[in-house]
Each structure stands twice: as structure tokens, then as C-alpha cells.
N, C-alpha and C positions, 0 to 999 in steps of 0.2 A: 675097586674100588674104592669112594672115603668120607666117614661121617663128618662134620663138621657138628660137634656138642658146646652146650655153652647152658650158664645159669643165669636166669637174668636178675643176676642182683650184681655189685659190688663189693659186695662183704669176701674182704677175706677168707675169710672161713665156710664162706656158700658150700650151707647142705645144697640149694638146687644142682650147684656145677659139681660137690660131690652126688649125688645122682645120678646126673648127666654119666661125665663120668663110667658110674659102675655099669647102666644098663648101655650106653655105647659099645662098651667093650662086652658083654651077648652078642652082639653079632662076632658073624666066623666071613671071613675075609677079607674086611675091612680095615683100611687105616683109619687112625682115631686121632682125632686135632683137636683137642679142647681147649677154646675161648675164654680170654680170662677179661671180662665189662670190663676193666681199669687200664686192658691196654687200647681203650676208646674212648677214654675217658674225656667230652667233650663241656661245652658249657651249655647250660639247659636251651635247648630249643626256644628260638625267638623270630619270628618274619622279622622283625628290625635289626637282631642281628644280623641274620643270611642276609639282608643286605648291605651289610654293612662291612661284612666279613665275604660274603657267598660261600659258597657248600663248605665244609670239611672233608678235610683228605680223611679223619677215620672215618666218619662216615662211608664213606668212598670204600678203603679198607676195608672196611667191613661187610658192605656189598661187593668184593672182588674176595672174599673166602666165603660165603653162601653161595654165590657161583661153583667155587670148585668142589664144593658138595655134591656129594649124589642123594647125599639121605642127610637128613637134617635130628637130631636128639635134642630136643630142646626139652628145659625145664623151668619152669615162669617158678618166683619168688615175687609170696603177698605181699606187699606192705597196704597196712589199711582197707586191706579188699582189694587192693588194684597190685595194676603192673609198678615197681618200683620207678622211685625215678631218675637210676641212671641208664634203666635198661630203658623207659618213656621215651629222652631223650634222644638217646643214641636211633633208636626205631625213630622216630620222628626227622629228625637231621638226616636220616637212610632213606625216607619214604620221598624227602624233595629231591633224588638222584633217579632215584626208580622206586615208585607209588607201590610197583608188585617187589617188595621187602623178597621178601621168600621164594621168588624165580619159580614159582609149580616143582620148587624140588619135597618127596615125599620127604617127612613128617611126621616121627613122635612126639609127641606137644604131655609134656607133662607137669606136674606140680610136688613140692612136698611142704611140710611148716612140724614146725612143734606140737602143735594141736588139732585136735583130732578130725578135720574137717581138710588136715591133708592141704591145703592153699585152692579147695573147693572152685572158691568163689572166682578167683586170676584166672583159673586153670577154665570153668566155663567163659569167663568174657575174654580171654585170647581166640578159644575153641570158635566164636561165633566173630571175631572182629578177623584173625589171621588170614581166613582165604582173597579177605577184603583188597590181602594185602600179594596176594601172591601163593601163598602154603597150600600146600596137597597134602591137610593132614588126613594120614591114613588109621592110626591109632588114638589115642588119650591114656592118662593112666596118672594114676592121684592115691601118695605111700603119705597115712595121715601119721602123724603121731614119728614124728622124724626123731625123735631121740630115744623113743619104745624099741623102734624097725630097722631101726637100720645098727649095721655097728664099724661107727668110724674107723679104726684101726686095722680091722679087713677089708675096711670100704664096701659094702656088701648089705646088702637085705639081710637081715639075720631072722624074719621075720617068716616062717617057711611060707607061710597061706600066699605072703601078701609076693614072698621071691618066684614062688612058681608060677604063681600070675603074672605076671612082668614075664618069666621069661615064656609062658606061652605067647603071650603077645610077641614078641622080638621071635620066637620061632614060626607062628603063623604070616606074619611081618609079610604085606606082597604088593610090587605097585609096576 
């Protein structure tokens, strides 16, 4: 069984990639592959550019990674209340190849941010939109105040209440 995990940010120090990495390793008996959106960097999507250059090979490579998964663990970064430009462009290019980007894979969808709302705005947007693109969202989780609730050196959630909450989600996760 294989998990594909990623954070919806191209930041070298993505807090969402750190959260996705931690949570994906809570699942037992899974091989985990953590993607870095920088490995899928493409120009901003536009229909004019698509007409000129065709489909992006990196978008197909991303879709192939999704296809290889039994489970997706995704943590969305929030920029001004929405997806990051890096994620949105990758998503747009991929959806032109396969509108069902997430290919009906079971998904744990999360978000975190330095603020107290923990990326809930982008989490709500993704929760509402992703099913139209083939997401089978089984559970969601928001980690508020990342810097206060996540120990970067230990690479784990440091707040015991929140850590127990995500561990309960993982334990009860079924598809």
C-alpha cells in the first residue's frame, strides 16, 4: 500500500509539507512518498500557452504519482485565503490532461498556517472543490498556529490534544 503526500506550497520550508510528512507516517503498513511541488514547477497555466506548447510533461508526471497511490495525504497552504499559485498552476495543467486529477483516491485533506485559523479558508475551498476533480475526501484536519503546535526539530505535532485528534483520524480512517 502506498501513500502519496504533499504540501500545497513550493516553499523550501513548507510547513504544510512538514505536516503532510508527519501525518502520512502515522499510517501503518504504508510506503510513503512525499512530493515536493518544486519538482513539478511549470509556467502559470493559460489556454494560450497550452495552445502554443501543448500539455506539460510534469503535469502528466504528477498525475502518474497520484495514480500510483492507494491513499493521498495532502496539506493545503493558504495564500490570501486561497490555493498557492504553485499548486493552482500544477492543478490547472494536470486537469487539462485528466479532469479527475485525484482519480477517486481516498484522501486525508489538511491545512496549517502560522495563524490561529490553521488554513481553514483554503481547506473549506478545497473540501468543496476537490470532489469535482475526483477527490474521495475521507477526513479533514486543520492545525492552527503551526509554530506553537508543531515541533520542527522532532517533526511532530507538539500539542497533545491536536496530536491525539489527528491520531484518532488516522486510526479511524477507512476506505
